[in-house]
C-alpha positions in Angstrom: 150.2 99.2 67.8 153.3 97.3 68.2 156.1 98.5 70.7 159.7 97.7 70.2 161.9 97.9 73.4 165.4 99.9 72.5 166.8 99.8 75.9 166.0 98.8 79.4 168.0 100.0 82.7 167.4 99.2 86.3 166.9 102.5 88.5 165.7 103.1 92.0 164.4 99.7 91.9 162.3 100.6 88.8 163.2 100.7 85.2 164.0 103.3 82.7 163.2 102.3 79.3 163.0 103.5 75.6 160.7 102.3 73.0 159.9 102.8 69.2 156.8 102.7 67.6 155.1 103.5 64.3 153.1 106.7 64.9 149.7 107.0 62.9 149.4 110.8 63.4 153.2 111.6 62.5 153.6 108.7 59.9 157.2 107.8 61.1 159.1 106.0 63.7 158.8 107.6 67.0 160.7 107.0 70.3 159.6 107.6 73.8 161.4 107.1 77.2 159.2 105.7 80.0 160.2 105.1 83.8 158.3 102.3 85.6 158.5 102.6 89.3 158.5 99.9 91.7 154.6 100.2 92.2 154.0 99.2 88.7 155.1 95.8 89.2 152.1 95.3 91.4 149.4 98.0 90.3 148.2 100.6 88.1 150.1 103.9 88.6 149.4 107.6 87.5 151.1 108.8 84.5 153.3 112.2 84.3 153.9 113.3 80.7 157.3 115.4 80.3 157.6 117.6 77.1 161.2 118.5 76.2 162.5 121.6 74.6 164.2 122.6 71.2 166.7 120.4 69.8 166.1 117.4 72.5 165.3 114.0 71.9 163.6 111.6 74.5 167.1 111.1 75.9 167.9 114.6 77.4 165.4 114.3 80.1 165.9 110.7 81.0 169.6 110.9 81.2 169.9 114.7 82.7 167.0 115.7 84.9 167.5 112.9 87.7 163.8 112.6 88.5 163.7 108.8 88.7 164.2 108.7 92.4 161.5 111.0 93.3 159.2 109.1 90.8 160.0 105.9 92.5 158.9 107.2 95.9 155.7 108.7 94.6 154.8 105.6 92.2 154.7 107.7 89.3 155.0 106.5 85.7 156.9 109.2 83.8 156.7 109.3 79.9 159.3 111.4 77.9 158.6 111.5 74.0 160.5 112.9 71.3 159.8 116.6 70.2 158.9 116.1 66.6 158.8 113.7 63.9 162.0 112.3 62.5 163.3 111.5 59.1 160.2 112.5 57.2 162.2 113.6 54.2 160.7 117.2 54.2 162.6 119.7 52.3 164.1 122.2 54.9 163.2 120.0 57.9 167.1 119.9 59.1 168.3 123.5 58.1 167.7 125.3 61.4 167.6 124.2 65.1 164.4 126.1 66.0 162.1 124.8 63.2 161.6 121.5 61.8 163.4 118.4 63.4 163.4 118.4 67.1 161.4 121.8 67.0 157.7 120.3 66.6 156.4 123.0 69.0 153.4 120.8 70.2 151.2 122.2 67.4 149.1 120.4 64.4 150.6 122.2 61.3 148.1 123.1 58.7 150.7 124.5 55.8 152.5 122.2 53.4 154.8 120.4 53.6 154.5 120.0 57.3 150.8 119.2 57.8 151.2 115.4 57.1 153.8 114.7 59.6 154.1 117.5 62.2 151.1 116.7 64.3 152.8 116.8 67.9 149.9 118.3 69.5 147.3 115.4 68.5 150.1 112.9 69.1 150.8 114.0 72.7 147.2 114.6 73.6 145.8 111.5 71.9 147.7 108.9 70.3 150.8 108.8 72.9 148.2 108.2 75.9 146.1 105.7 74.2 149.4 103.6 73.4 150.8 104.0 77.0 147.5 102.8 78.5 147.1 100.1 76.4 150.8 98.7 76.8 151.6 99.7 80.6 149.7 99.3 84.0 148.6 102.8 84.1 145.8 104.7 85.8 143.9 106.4 82.8 142.1 108.8 85.0 145.3 110.1 86.8 147.4 111.9 84.1 149.4 115.2 84.3 151.9 116.9 82.5 155.2 119.3 82.6 157.9 120.4 80.2 160.7 122.8 79.5 161.1 125.5 77.4 159.3 124.5 74.0 158.0 121.7 76.2 156.9 124.3 78.9 154.7 125.8 76.3 153.5 122.4 75.1 152.5 121.6 78.6 150.6 124.6 79.3 148.5 124.7 76.1 147.6 121.0 76.3 146.2 121.8 80.0 144.6 124.8 79.0 142.9 123.4 76.0 141.8 120.3 77.7 140.3 121.2 81.1 140.0 118.3 83.3 142.2 116.0 81.1 145.3 116.7 83.3 145.2 117.1 87.2 148.0 119.2 87.2 150.7 121.1 85.0 154.0 122.6 85.6 156.8 123.9 83.6 160.5 125.0 83.7 161.2 128.4 81.8 158.1 127.9 79.4 158.0 129.8 76.1 154.6 131.5 77.5 153.5 133.9 74.8 154.8 132.4 71.6 152.9 134.9 69.4 155.2 137.7 70.8 158.6 136.2 70.4 160.7 135.3 67.8 160.7 131.5 68.3 156.9 131.4 68.4 156.8 133.7 65.3 158.9 131.7 63.2 157.4 128.2 64.2 153.7 129.2 64.2 154.1 131.2 61.1 155.8 128.0 59.3 153.3 125.4 60.5 150.1 127.5 60.7 150.4 130.0 58.2 150.6 133.9 58.1 147.0 134.5 59.9 147.9 135.2 63.3 144.6 134.7 64.8 145.2 131.0 64.1 148.4 130.9 66.3 146.4 132.2 69.4 145.0 128.6 69.6 148.7 127.5 70.8 149.7 130.5 73.0 149.4 129.9 76.8 148.7 133.6 77.4 145.8 133.9 75.0 144.5 130.7 76.0 144.4 131.4 80.0 142.5 134.7 79.1 139.4 132.7 78.3 140.1 129.4 80.5 136.9 128.4 82.4 137.5 124.8 83.1 138.0 123.0 86.2 140.5 124.6 88.7 144.2 124.2 87.4 147.0 125.0 90.0 150.2 126.0 87.8 153.8 125.8 89.1 156.5 127.7 86.9 160.1 127.7 87.9 162.3 130.4 85.8 165.8 130.8 86.2 167.0 134.5 86.8 170.1 134.2 84.6 168.3 132.5 81.7 169.7 133.9 78.6 166.3 133.3 76.7 164.4 135.4 79.4 166.5 138.4 79.0 166.4 137.8 75.0 162.6 138.0 75.3 161.9 134.6 74.2 160.0 133.4 77.3 157.9 136.3 78.3 156.5 134.8 81.8 155.3 138.4 83.0 152.8 138.3 79.9 151.3 134.9 81.2 151.3 135.8 85.0 149.4 139.1 84.1 146.9 137.1 82.4 146.6 134.4 84.9 145.9 137.2 87.8 143.4 138.9 85.7 141.5 135.5 85.4 142.2 134.4 88.8 143.9 131.3 87.6 146.3 130.0 90.5 149.8 130.0 89.3 152.8 129.8 91.6 155.8 131.6 89.7 159.3 131.1 91.0 162.1 133.3 89.6 165.3 131.3 90.9 168.5 132.7 91.8 171.7 132.3 93.3 171.0 131.7 97.1 174.3 133.4 98.0 174.2 137.2 97.3 177.9 137.1 97.0 177.8 135.1 93.8 177.3 136.9 90.4 175.9 133.5 88.8 172.0 132.5 89.0 170.0 129.9 87.3 170.2 129.4 83.6 168.0 127.5 80.8 170.0 124.3 81.2 169.4 120.9 82.7 171.5 121.9 85.5 168.5 124.1 86.4 166.0 121.3 85.8 167.7 118.8 88.0 167.8 121.5 90.9 164.3 121.6 91.2 162.9 118.4 89.5 161.7 117.1 92.9 159.6 120.1 93.6 157.8 119.3 90.4 157.5 115.6 90.9 155.9 116.4 94.5 153.7 119.0 93.1 152.3 116.5 90.5 152.1 113.6 93.2 150.0 115.8 95.3 147.3 115.7 92.6 147.8 112.2 91.0 147.8 110.4 94.4 145.1 112.4 96.1 
């Protein structure tokens, strides 16, 4: 599977690169960002996968999150794929910002006309790691995953559906219970059809209720003034309750203004992500470098 380098920039003695390739799962050209730390020049490194949220491409995380310095220090390769297939000429794929292009929701679609291309779950789970491991100095046995919003949902379900595959998982403002929120109902209904029982296979709150795999320490950061939290799109309380019931370890941090005199807290933006990205890199490094 041929890789075409799109860009390469020196960054904290490593390289932030972007590549393009032809995806067999998605049947279109896909791009991904990859940060190669200095350690990758002399040895194999663990890989941390980042999944972005609605409307994002591979660019949002690599240009806005500010993760590269911590990744360099801990010797982590960080991969940031796109969020959906692109340019598939599917009727309606560009009509709304929360469905279709930029909104793959990390599921394998079963409904026409989406099922041929919209297979982001299998792309992230199988195709992309095989490509990364074949093309870069990785240690395939050391892999973790994290993400934001729709990507936080993706990270959680991939970790919960594949016990032992990922050493650790974390999320920023994840969509925790998509079968109960409007974003999720629109995406899951469109991609998977009207049978809501099929949706549960891609819902972290439902998955954790039956999780019986290896120990998985979960870290979640949530901004207190996140507009989508107050709108009922994220529903972290439902996930925390399910984790507590199943005794699945989760650290949930509701981040707010440190100064009580400030009326503003952390929101849903990359300013929020950049504020705590080093904590998440350290969280994963603890398991990946163990």
